[in-house]
C-alpha positions in Angstrom: 297.8 177.3 174.1 298.8 180.6 175.6 300.0 180.9 179.1 299.0 183.8 181.2 300.4 185.4 184.4 299.2 188.4 186.4 301.1 191.4 185.1 302.1 194.5 187.0 302.5 196.9 184.1 299.0 198.2 184.6 297.1 198.8 187.8 294.3 196.3 188.5 291.5 198.5 189.7 293.5 201.5 190.9 291.6 203.9 188.7 293.5 207.2 189.0 290.8 209.5 187.8 290.7 213.2 188.6 287.7 213.8 191.0 285.5 216.3 189.3 282.4 218.2 190.4 279.7 218.6 187.8 279.4 222.4 187.5 278.4 223.3 183.9 281.6 223.0 181.8 284.1 223.0 184.7 284.2 219.2 184.7 285.7 218.9 181.2 288.8 220.9 182.2 292.0 218.9 182.4 293.4 220.5 185.6 297.1 220.0 185.2 297.1 216.3 184.4 294.0 214.1 184.6 296.0 210.9 184.7 298.6 212.2 187.1 301.0 211.0 184.4 303.4 212.2 181.8 302.3 212.6 178.2 304.1 210.6 175.5 303.7 211.4 171.8 304.6 207.8 170.9 302.1 205.3 169.7 301.3 202.1 171.6 302.1 198.9 169.8 298.7 197.1 169.9 298.5 193.4 169.1 296.7 192.7 165.9 294.3 189.7 165.8 292.8 188.1 162.7 289.4 187.0 163.9 288.9 184.7 161.0 291.8 182.5 162.3 290.3 182.4 165.8 287.0 181.1 164.4 288.6 178.5 162.2 288.0 174.9 163.3 291.0 173.2 165.0 292.9 176.4 165.6 294.0 177.3 169.1 293.3 180.7 170.5 296.4 182.9 170.6 295.2 185.9 172.6 297.4 187.9 175.0 296.2 189.3 178.2 296.8 192.8 176.9 294.0 195.3 177.5 293.6 196.5 173.8 293.8 194.8 170.5 293.5 195.7 166.8 291.3 193.8 164.5 292.2 194.1 160.8 289.3 194.8 158.4 289.9 192.1 155.8 288.2 189.1 157.6 285.2 186.9 157.0 282.8 189.0 159.0 282.2 191.4 156.1 284.2 194.2 157.7 286.0 195.3 154.5 287.7 198.6 154.3 284.9 199.9 152.0 282.3 198.7 154.5 284.0 200.5 157.4 284.2 203.6 155.3 280.4 203.4 154.7 279.8 203.3 158.4 282.0 206.3 158.9 280.2 208.2 156.1 276.7 207.5 157.4 277.6 208.8 160.9 279.3 211.8 159.4 276.2 212.6 157.5 274.1 212.6 160.7 276.4 215.1 162.4 276.3 217.2 159.3 272.5 217.6 159.5 271.1 221.0 160.6 271.1 221.7 164.3 267.3 221.6 164.6 267.3 218.1 163.1 269.9 216.8 165.5 268.2 218.4 168.5 265.3 215.9 168.0 267.7 213.2 169.4 269.8 215.3 171.7 270.3 214.7 175.4 272.0 217.3 177.5 275.5 216.3 178.8 278.3 218.4 180.2 280.6 215.5 181.1 283.0 215.9 178.1 283.9 218.1 175.2 281.9 216.1 172.7 278.5 215.6 171.1 277.2 212.0 171.3 274.3 209.9 170.2 273.7 206.8 172.4 271.3 204.1 171.4 270.2 200.7 172.6 270.6 198.2 169.7 270.0 194.7 171.2 267.8 193.2 172.6 265.4 194.9 170.1 262.6 195.3 172.7 264.9 197.7 174.6 265.2 200.1 171.7 263.6 203.5 171.9 262.9 204.0 168.2 261.9 207.7 168.8 265.6 208.3 169.5 266.8 206.6 166.3 267.5 209.2 163.6 265.3 209.1 160.5 268.1 210.9 158.6 270.2 209.8 156.8 267.7 207.3 155.4 270.1 204.4 155.8 271.3 205.3 159.3 269.3 202.7 161.3 269.9 199.9 158.8 273.6 200.6 158.8 274.0 200.8 162.5 272.0 197.6 163.1 274.0 195.7 160.5 277.3 197.0 162.0 276.2 196.2 165.5 275.2 192.6 164.4 278.6 192.1 162.8 280.4 193.4 165.8 278.4 191.2 168.2 279.5 188.1 166.2 283.1 189.2 166.5 282.7 189.7 170.3 281.2 186.3 170.7 284.2 184.8 168.8 286.7 186.7 171.0 285.0 185.7 174.2 285.1 182.0 173.2 288.7 182.2 172.2 289.6 184.0 175.4 288.0 181.3 177.4 289.8 178.6 175.5 293.1 180.4 176.0 292.5 180.0 179.8 291.6 176.3 179.5 288.0 177.1 180.3 284.8 175.8 178.6 284.5 178.1 175.6 281.1 179.5 176.7 282.3 180.4 180.3 282.3 184.1 179.6 279.4 184.1 177.3 277.3 182.4 180.0 278.0 185.2 182.4 277.0 187.8 179.7 273.7 185.9 179.3 271.6 185.2 176.2 270.0 188.7 176.4 273.3 190.6 176.8 273.0 194.3 176.0 274.5 195.8 172.8 274.7 199.6 172.8 276.0 202.0 170.3 277.5 205.4 170.9 278.5 207.8 168.1 280.9 210.5 169.2 281.7 213.8 167.5 284.7 215.8 168.9 284.9 219.3 167.6 288.2 221.1 167.5 289.0 223.0 170.7 291.1 226.1 171.1 292.7 224.8 174.3 293.4 221.0 173.9 295.9 221.4 176.8 293.0 222.2 179.1 289.9 220.5 177.6 289.4 216.7 177.3 287.1 215.0 174.7 286.4 212.3 177.3 287.7 212.4 180.8 289.7 209.5 182.3 287.7 206.3 182.6 287.6 202.6 182.2 285.0 201.0 180.0 282.2 199.7 182.2 280.9 196.8 179.9 282.6 193.6 179.1 284.0 194.5 175.7 284.1 197.7 173.7 284.8 197.8 170.0 285.7 201.1 168.4 285.8 202.3 164.9 288.0 205.4 164.8 288.2 208.3 162.4 290.8 208.0 159.7 294.1 209.8 160.4 292.8 211.6 163.5 294.1 210.3 166.8 292.7 211.2 170.1 292.3 208.0 172.2 295.0 207.6 174.9 295.8 204.8 177.3 297.7 205.0 180.6 300.7 202.7 180.6 303.6 202.9 183.1 302.4 206.4 184.2 302.4 207.7 180.6 299.5 208.8 178.4 300.2 207.1 175.1 298.3 207.6 171.8 296.4 204.7 170.3 297.0 204.7 166.6 294.2 205.2 164.1 294.4 202.5 161.5 291.7 203.0 158.7 290.9 199.4 158.1 291.0 198.1 161.7 288.8 198.1 164.8 290.1 198.7 168.3 289.0 196.3 171.1 289.1 197.5 174.7 288.5 195.1 177.5 286.1 196.4 180.1 285.7 196.3 183.9 283.3 193.4 183.9 285.5 191.2 181.8 288.4 191.9 184.2 286.1 190.8 187.0 285.1 187.6 185.2 288.7 186.7 184.4 289.7 187.4 188.1 292.2 190.0 186.9 293.9 188.0 184.2 292.5 190.2 181.4 293.1 193.9 182.1 290.9 196.9 181.4 292.8 200.0 180.5 292.5 203.5 181.8 291.5 205.7 178.9 290.8 209.2 177.9 290.2 211.2 174.7 292.1 214.4 173.9 291.1 217.2 171.6 293.0 219.1 169.0 292.8 222.6 167.5 292.5 221.8 163.8 290.5 218.6 163.0 287.2 217.2 164.2 287.2 213.6 165.2 284.5 211.0 165.1 284.2 207.5 166.4 281.6 204.7 166.4 281.6 202.6 169.6 279.8 199.3 170.3 279.5 198.2 173.9 278.6 194.7 174.9 277.6 194.2 178.6 276.0 191.4 180.6 272.3 191.3 181.3 271.9 193.9 184.2 270.3 191.4 186.5 273.0 188.8 186.0 275.3 188.4 189.0 278.8 188.4 187.6 282.0 187.4 189.4 285.2 185.6 188.7 284.8 182.2 186.9 285.2 179.6 189.6 287.8 177.6 187.7 290.1 180.7 187.8 290.1 180.8 191.6 292.6 178.7 193.6 295.2 178.9 196.3 297.7 180.4 194.0 295.3 182.9 192.5 292.6 183.8 195.1 289.4 185.7 194.3 290.1 189.3 193.6 286.6 190.6 193.1 283.2 190.3 194.8 280.1 189.4 192.7 278.2 192.4 191.4 274.9 193.2 189.7 273.9 196.2 187.6 277.5 197.2 187.4 277.2 199.6 184.5 274.3 201.5 186.1 276.0 201.9 189.4 279.3 202.8 187.8 277.7 205.4 185.5 276.1 207.2 188.5 279.4 207.7 190.1 281.1 208.6 186.8 278.6 211.5 186.5 279.7 212.6 189.9 283.4 212.4 189.0 283.9 209.5 191.4 285.0 205.9 191.0 282.7 202.9 191.6 285.0 200.3 193.1 284.5 196.5 193.2 
């Protein structure tokens, strides 16, 4: 069983975001340095987890308290390299549609230098089918299938994370609730003439519990803040990236860390990503698991409800919602 200690290499909830005012496109400008940090061209060494081993009977969870992991694609959840390529291709076909077709599903946003399609996937009753693209023909089927596979992986990770802390394996899942939300966002980042000034996504932490990201092949753009340096997250074609979110940091009382992230642009290549978010039921009150609070490790967070909604409101205003 893995042992964990609170680590100082990453700020707990000191989210050093640049305060921005929404004023047309002014808010996507990277005024000097959005992290207040130095840029590093090196790639971060991210732990690689074989999920099929975590789900095997009799195996102990071996999960670090790092904030990001890589999941290789050749596991038992049907996430083969060819399948991941299919998901990429379907989303690429959507963004290749004529502008008038894409505008049917467009929502205005001036937060970042990107186009995006955001959809509720689960529970099904929360879907707004009018916002789901009819083209490509297999878009909806592919996205639902991918989201279902990803949710199974997330459940496996949450159980393993709980076991690694000597908790009941459903401790985190119970806080998420049986009707936890699964949302998808497809991002399209066009090349920019001034990547030194314009960000694809401004600095943020992920609001939900866990985010799983399928990146474009051979095009990097995601960066993480580590030791006051902006470091590139590698793009591995047959792997998914797992980022831990604010709410999981709260549930674990700070043992698991959520990273500060941003997305940079480049001058030559467009970049796409498919992101699946899993967040607790909005009306669930979440807080640190009681068994993780003691005299040595006191409570670090208060209980919260509707965290994602409150956080998103302040994100739009360029501010930070603090717990």
